[in-house]
C-alpha positions as CSV (number, residue, x, y, z in Angstrom):
1,M,-101.0,209.0,285.5
2,Q,-102.5,205.6,284.3
3,T,-99.1,204.6,282.9
4,L,-97.3,205.5,286.1
5,I,-99.8,203.6,288.3
6,S,-99.5,200.5,286.0
7,V,-95.7,200.7,286.1
8,L,-95.7,200.9,289.9
9,T,-98.3,198.1,290.1
10,Y,-96.3,195.7,287.9
11,L,-93.1,196.6,289.7
12,F,-94.2,194.7,292.9
13,P,-94.1,191.2,291.2
14,V,-90.7,192.0,289.8
15,I,-89.3,192.9,293.2
16,S,-91.1,190.0,294.9
17,A,-89.9,187.4,292.3
18,F,-86.3,188.7,292.3
19,T,-86.3,188.7,296.2
20,C,-87.5,185.1,296.3
21,C,-84.8,184.2,293.7
22,L,-82.2,185.7,296.0
23,L,-83.6,183.7,299.0
24,M,-83.2,180.5,297.0
25,I,-79.6,181.4,296.2
26,F,-78.7,182.4,299.8
27,T,-80.2,179.2,301.2
28,Y,-78.8,177.0,298.5
29,K,-75.7,176.1,300.6
30,D,-77.9,175.0,303.5
31,S,-79.5,172.2,301.5
32,V,-78.5,168.8,302.8
33,R,-79.4,166.7,299.7
34,R,-78.6,167.2,296.1
35,E,-82.4,166.9,295.3
36,E,-83.0,169.9,297.5
37,R,-80.3,171.9,295.7
38,Y,-81.8,170.8,292.4
39,L,-85.3,172.0,293.5
40,K,-83.9,175.4,294.5
41,R,-82.1,175.7,291.1
42,V,-85.4,175.1,289.3
43,L,-87.1,177.6,291.6
44,C,-84.4,180.2,290.8
45,F,-85.3,179.8,287.1
46,L,-89.0,180.1,288.0
47,Y,-88.6,183.4,289.8
48,L,-86.2,184.8,287.2
49,S,-88.7,184.0,284.4
50,A,-91.5,185.7,286.4
51,A,-89.4,188.7,287.2
52,F,-88.3,189.1,283.5
53,G,-91.9,188.7,282.3
54,W,-93.3,191.4,284.6
55,L,-90.3,193.6,283.7
56,C,-91.3,193.3,280.0
57,V,-94.9,194.3,281.0
58,I,-93.5,197.5,282.5
59,I,-91.4,198.1,279.4
60,Y,-94.5,197.5,277.2
61,A,-96.4,200.2,279.1
62,W,-93.4,202.6,279.2
63,S,-91.6,202.2,275.8
64,P,-93.4,200.2,273.1
65,S,-90.4,200.6,270.7
66,F,-88.0,199.1,273.1
67,F,-90.4,196.3,273.9
68,V,-90.2,195.1,270.2
69,Y,-86.6,194.0,270.9
70,L,-87.7,191.9,273.9
71,N,-91.0,190.5,272.5
72,A,-89.7,187.0,271.8
73,L,-88.0,186.7,275.2
74,C,-91.1,188.1,276.8
75,Y,-93.2,185.5,275.0
76,F,-90.8,182.8,276.2
77,S,-90.9,183.9,279.9
78,F,-94.7,184.1,279.8
79,I,-95.2,180.5,278.7
80,V,-92.1,178.8,280.3
81,F,-93.2,180.0,283.7
82,S,-96.1,177.5,283.8
83,V,-93.8,174.6,282.6
84,I,-91.2,175.4,285.3
85,F,-93.8,175.6,288.0
86,Y,-95.1,172.2,286.9
87,H,-91.5,171.0,287.1
88,V,-91.4,172.1,290.7
89,V,-94.7,170.3,291.4
90,F,-93.3,167.2,289.7
91,C,-90.2,167.2,291.9
92,L,-92.3,167.7,295.1
93,T,-94.7,164.9,294.2
94,R,-92.2,162.4,292.8
95,I,-92.6,159.0,294.4
96,D,-91.1,156.5,291.9
97,R,-87.3,156.8,291.9
98,S,-87.2,156.0,288.2
99,E,-89.6,158.8,287.3
100,R,-87.9,161.7,285.5
101,F,-89.3,165.0,284.4
102,P,-89.9,164.9,280.6
103,M,-87.8,167.7,279.2
104,L,-90.0,167.7,276.1
105,H,-92.3,169.9,278.1
106,Y,-89.8,172.7,277.4
107,L,-89.9,172.2,273.6
108,L,-93.0,174.4,272.8
109,P,-91.9,177.3,275.1
110,V,-88.6,177.4,273.2
111,L,-90.0,176.7,269.7
112,I,-92.9,179.3,269.7
113,P,-90.8,182.3,270.6
114,A,-88.0,181.1,268.3
115,V,-90.5,181.1,265.4
116,L,-91.6,184.6,266.4
117,L,-88.0,185.8,266.6
118,V,-87.1,184.5,263.1
119,W,-90.3,185.8,261.6
120,S,-89.7,189.3,263.0
121,F,-86.5,189.6,261.0
122,F,-88.6,189.8,257.9
123,I,-91.1,192.4,259.2
124,P,-90.3,196.1,259.2
125,F,-89.5,197.5,262.6
126,D,-92.1,200.3,262.3
127,V,-94.8,197.8,261.7
128,Q,-93.8,195.9,264.9
129,V,-93.9,199.2,266.9
130,A,-97.3,199.9,265.4
131,I,-98.5,196.5,266.5
132,V,-97.3,197.1,270.1
133,A,-98.6,200.7,270.2
134,E,-101.9,199.8,268.4
135,D,-102.0,203.3,266.9
136,S,-102.2,202.5,263.2
137,P,-104.2,200.1,261.0
138,L,-102.3,197.0,259.9
139,E,-101.9,196.0,256.3
140,D,-103.4,192.7,255.2
141,S,-99.9,191.3,254.5
142,Y,-99.0,191.6,258.2
143,F,-102.3,190.3,259.6
144,C,-101.0,186.8,260.5
145,F,-97.8,188.2,262.0
146,A,-99.8,190.7,264.1
147,R,-102.0,187.9,265.5
148,F,-98.9,185.8,266.3
149,F,-97.1,188.8,267.7
150,T,-99.9,189.6,270.1
151,S,-100.9,186.0,271.0
152,K,-98.8,185.7,274.2
153,L,-101.6,186.3,276.6
154,P,-104.1,183.7,275.3
155,V,-101.2,181.2,274.8
156,S,-99.8,181.8,278.2
157,F,-103.4,181.4,279.6
158,L,-103.7,178.0,277.9
159,F,-100.2,176.9,279.2
160,C,-101.1,178.1,282.7
161,L,-104.4,176.3,282.7
162,C,-103.1,173.0,281.4
163,Y,-100.1,172.9,283.7
164,T,-102.0,174.0,286.7
165,L,-104.5,171.1,286.1
166,L,-101.6,168.7,285.6
167,G,-100.1,169.9,288.9
168,L,-103.4,169.4,290.7
169,F,-103.7,165.9,289.2
170,R,-100.1,165.0,290.4
171,L,-100.8,166.4,293.8
172,S,-104.0,164.3,294.1
173,R,-102.3,161.2,292.9
174,Y,-99.4,161.8,295.3
175,Q,-101.8,162.1,298.3
176,K,-103.7,158.9,297.3
177,R,-100.5,156.9,296.8
178,L,-99.2,157.9,300.2
179,N,-102.4,156.8,301.9
180,D,-101.7,157.0,305.7
181,E,-98.2,155.6,305.6
182,K,-96.5,159.1,305.7
183,P,-97.8,162.5,306.8
184,F,-99.2,164.6,303.9
185,V,-97.1,167.8,304.0
186,L,-98.1,169.4,300.7
187,R,-101.4,171.0,301.5
188,W,-99.7,174.4,301.0
189,L,-98.9,173.4,297.4
190,G,-102.6,172.8,296.9
191,V,-103.2,176.4,298.1
192,V,-100.6,177.7,295.5
193,L,-102.2,175.8,292.7
194,F,-105.7,177.1,293.7
195,L,-104.3,180.6,293.6
196,F,-103.1,180.0,290.1
197,L,-106.6,179.0,289.1
198,V,-108.0,182.1,290.8
199,S,-105.5,184.3,288.9
200,L,-106.7,182.7,285.6
201,C,-110.1,184.0,286.4
202,M,-108.9,187.6,286.8
203,P,-109.4,188.6,283.1
204,L,-113.1,187.9,283.6
205,L,-113.2,190.7,286.1
206,A,-111.6,193.2,283.7
207,P,-114.7,195.4,283.6
208,L,-114.3,195.9,287.4
209,F,-110.6,196.8,287.0
210,A,-111.5,199.4,284.4
211,E,-113.4,201.4,287.0
212,S,-110.3,202.0,289.1
213,Y,-106.6,201.7,288.5
214,W,-106.0,200.5,292.0
215,L,-108.1,197.4,291.5
216,D,-105.1,196.1,289.4
217,F,-103.4,195.4,292.7
218,I,-105.8,192.4,293.3
219,P,-104.2,190.0,290.8
220,V,-100.8,191.4,291.8
221,L,-101.5,190.6,295.4
222,I,-102.5,187.0,294.4
223,L,-99.1,186.6,292.6
224,L,-97.2,187.9,295.6
225,A,-99.1,185.4,297.8
226,Q,-98.1,182.6,295.4
227,Y,-94.4,183.6,295.4
228,T,-94.3,184.1,299.1
229,I,-96.0,180.8,300.1
230,L,-93.9,178.8,297.7
231,S,-90.5,180.2,298.7
232,Y,-91.4,180.1,302.4
233,H,-92.3,176.4,302.4
234,I,-89.4,175.4,300.3
235,I,-86.9,177.2,302.5
236,A,-88.6,175.8,305.6
237,G,-88.5,172.3,304.2
238,N,-92.2,171.7,304.4
239,Y,-92.0,168.8,301.9
240,S,-90.8,165.2,301.9
241,L,-88.6,163.9,299.1
242,Y,-89.2,160.3,300.2
243,L,-87.7,158.4,297.4
244,M,-85.2,160.8,296.1
245,E,-82.3,160.0,298.4
246,D,-78.9,158.9,297.2
247,V,-78.9,155.1,297.7
248,S,-75.1,155.1,297.8
249,S,-74.8,157.4,300.8
250,E,-73.3,156.0,304.0
251,F,-74.5,156.4,307.5
252,V,-73.7,159.7,308.9
253,T,-73.8,160.5,312.7
254,G,-75.8,157.3,313.2
255,V,-78.6,158.3,310.8
256,S,-78.9,156.8,307.3
257,R,-78.9,159.1,304.3
258,K,-80.5,156.3,302.4
259,S,-84.0,157.2,303.6
260,S,-85.6,160.3,305.1
261,I,-87.7,158.1,307.4
262,L,-86.5,158.2,311.0
263,D,-85.9,155.2,313.2
264,R,-86.6,155.7,316.9
265,G,-83.6,153.7,318.0
266,K,-81.1,155.5,315.8
267,F,-82.8,158.8,316.5
268,E,-82.5,158.4,320.3
269,K,-78.9,157.1,319.9
270,Y,-78.0,160.3,318.0
271,I,-79.7,162.5,320.7
272,Q,-77.9,160.7,323.5
273,E,-74.4,160.7,321.9
274,E,-74.4,164.1,320.2
275,K,-76.6,165.9,322.7
276,P,-77.7,168.7,320.3
277,Y,-80.1,170.0,323.0
278,L,-77.1,171.5,324.8
279,N,-77.1,174.2,322.1
280,P,-79.4,177.0,323.5
281,D,-80.0,178.2,319.9
282,L,-81.0,174.8,318.5
283,K,-83.8,175.0,316.0
284,I,-85.8,172.2,314.4
285,T,-84.2,173.0,311.0
286,D,-80.8,172.5,312.5
287,L,-81.6,169.1,313.8
288,A,-83.4,168.2,310.6
289,K,-80.2,168.9,308.6
290,C,-78.2,166.7,310.9
291,L,-80.7,163.9,310.5
292,H,-80.9,164.4,306.7
293,T,-84.6,165.0,306.7
294,N,-86.9,168.0,306.7
295,R,-88.5,169.9,309.6
296,T,-92.1,168.8,308.8
297,Y,-91.3,165.1,308.8
298,L,-89.1,165.5,312.0
299,S,-91.9,167.4,313.8
300,T,-94.4,164.8,312.9
301,F,-92.1,162.0,313.9
302,I,-91.5,163.6,317.4
303,N,-95.2,164.3,317.9
304,R,-96.3,160.7,317.0
305,T,-93.4,159.0,318.8
306,Y,-93.2,161.0,322.0
307,G,-96.6,162.8,322.1
308,M,-95.1,166.2,322.3
309,N,-93.9,169.0,320.0
310,F,-90.2,169.7,319.2
311,N,-89.6,172.4,321.8
312,C,-91.1,170.3,324.6
313,Y,-89.1,167.3,323.5
314,I,-85.8,169.3,323.5
315,N,-86.6,170.9,326.9
316,T,-87.4,167.5,328.3
317,C,-84.0,166.3,327.2
318,R,-82.5,169.3,328.9
319,L,-84.4,168.6,332.1
320,Q,-83.2,165.0,332.1
321,E,-79.6,166.2,331.6
322,L,-80.0,168.7,334.5
323,S,-81.5,166.0,336.7
324,G,-78.4,163.8,336.0
325,L,-76.1,166.7,336.9
326,L,-77.9,167.4,340.1
327,R,-77.5,163.8,341.2
328,N,-73.8,163.9,340.6
329,P,-71.9,164.4,343.9
330,L,-69.3,166.5,342.0
331,N,-72.0,169.2,341.5
332,V,-73.0,169.5,345.1
333,G,-73.0,173.2,345.9
334,S,-72.8,174.3,342.3
335,N,-74.8,177.3,341.2
336,I,-78.1,176.1,339.8
337,S,-78.2,178.9,337.2
338,D,-74.8,177.8,335.8
339,L,-76.1,174.2,335.5
340,V,-79.3,175.4,333.9
341,I,-77.4,177.3,331.3
342,G,-75.0,174.5,330.8
343,V,-77.7,172.0,329.7
344,G,-79.0,174.4,327.0
345,F,-81.5,176.7,328.6
346,G,-80.9,180.3,327.6
347,C,-81.6,181.5,331.1
348,Y,-83.1,180.5,334.5
349,H,-86.5,181.9,333.5
350,S,-86.6,179.5,330.4
351,Y,-85.8,176.6,332.7
352,R,-88.7,177.5,335.1
353,R,-91.0,177.8,332.2
354,A,-89.9,174.5,330.6
355,K,-90.2,172.7,334.0
356,K,-93.7,173.9,334.4
357,R,-94.8,172.9,330.9
358,C,-92.7,169.8,330.2
359,G,-91.5,168.6,333.6
360,D,-94.4,166.2,334.1
361,R,-93.5,164.4,330.8
362,K,-90.0,163.4,331.9
């Protein structure tokens, strides 16, 4: 019963990580800039490493003999996860264009499992199974290998602690360097890093978990929260890659790809010429893609520039368009409902609601 509950418990992170990986893949084509695509590729590796690591935990509980074949890969996935996550934090907090992620960070996560793999070729398979199953005493000649074989948890703990602290340091430095020039949009990343620190404290509560199998869900729920928060905000574009634009890009639809910072004149020119508000299904993410920025920065820009949120701004544009149509002599006698739908309102009720809320801001 205990093994079954453990397998079911550890299956949730596998499904969650794999689902988040699929979301990164499905939304990959929606990325406007190459930096966004790069970030999603890194996240795919992050979730795959997490899914494989937790799958190995299930195999460890279910079949120790089969786990022996996967031990080196499991070791790799346990420690590389922290490095990949720091890689994600590095991309999100990058300010200097010349700054590149040092790939040497991946050296130890590759080297340590490689040493274990090579060493295991010289150790009898039965001994390795006994180490996993912990059902027989170990000979002195295999003591060092046994310690190395079972060291993945303390080593992964050290990796997670070091890279979480590095991530918090980068996030703090990022916030200080921005000052008040740009909106700070990475508070959610601070929450994810804090959850990593909380998860590191979970082993200290092991005596409590021993009282009930179901308390094992607590650290699992923390992991699910981390995966969900991270994938949601990346897909939603709640970050600003300020200095990661391609400097060779040309102006597209009146907005420069050279910088994600919006200019009021060019923004209003785009709105007047392209009239995206005529689309009744327009979302802030759609407009952000056309302007080669992200939804958080666009929302902040509209709030600070026009003193209203995105929905109210778009509805104000529709009301102004409708006002122009009603003043046109060619539309005398036209059905008001048809005109309302023509300017982007989904229905007459939406028009009445928008007029009540945003009409006084025209």
